[in-house]
N, C-alpha and C positions, 0 to 999 in steps of 0.2 A: 489436415491442413489446416495448421498454426495461426492466431492473431493475434494483435496486439488490442490490447486500452491504455488510453493514458490520459491523465489529466493534471491542467497547474492550477494550483489552486496558495490560496493563502490563509488559506481554513487552520487553524493550530490545532495539535493537538496534544495531550497528555501520555506520556509513553505507554501507563496503561492498557489506556485507549488503541491506541497502533497495536500495542502486541495483541489486546483481544480477532480487532482487526486481520491481526494474522493466522493467529488459530484460525478464525471462523472461515478461511481460505478452503484449509483442508475439506470442509464438511463436504463437497461436491456438490453446492450450493450454487454455487458463482461461474457454472462450469468446470473444466479439466485443465487450473493454474498447474503451469511447470515452472513459473517463475515471474519475481513481485521485486521490483525495487524500483527507491525513488528517499526525496529529501524531503524532508514536512518541519514547519515553524514547529516547539514542543511547549506547553506552558509556563515551563520555567526560564527558557527563555533564549532558548536556546536551539540547534539545529539536529534533528533525531534521523540517523543516514537505517535505509532499512537494506534486508534483503529475505528475498521469502524464493524458499522453492522446500517441495510438497513433505510435510512433515518437518521442520524446521526453516528456524530462521532469527535472526542478526540484527536486534537494533542498538546502536551508535551513538551519540553525540560526535558532531563532525564539521563542518565546515561550515558556516550562513551561507546563503544564496541568496538570489535576489524574490525569490518565489518557491511554494513550494508547488515539487514535482514528484508523478508515480507514473507508472507503467508495470500493466500487469501481461504474461503473454498465454498462450494456453489456445484450448481447441473448444470448441461451443462455449464458446464463454458471452455471461449473461448481463450484455454490458449493462445494464437499466441499474439492477440489484448493488453489482458493482458499484454503483454511482452510490444509491442510497448505503449502502456500510462503511467507506470514506463519507460521506453525510456530504454529499456535493448534490 
């Protein structure tokens, strides 16, 4: 059975930091992650939109939102570890 974990956050991320987080999702340490996506404020003053599937992800600059949002979908998700990974 699949589950999801999501958060809203005003936390600001650098592009490099977000790329590292998405790479870490492949480790299996956070559960079996099948998909993740979101929009987060960037240290550069813009907004980063991201999409993740196992062993592949994309980060791009996109339209602004009122707060950052992220969602992770998979099975056996380790929500406390995901929160720690995203610094929440």
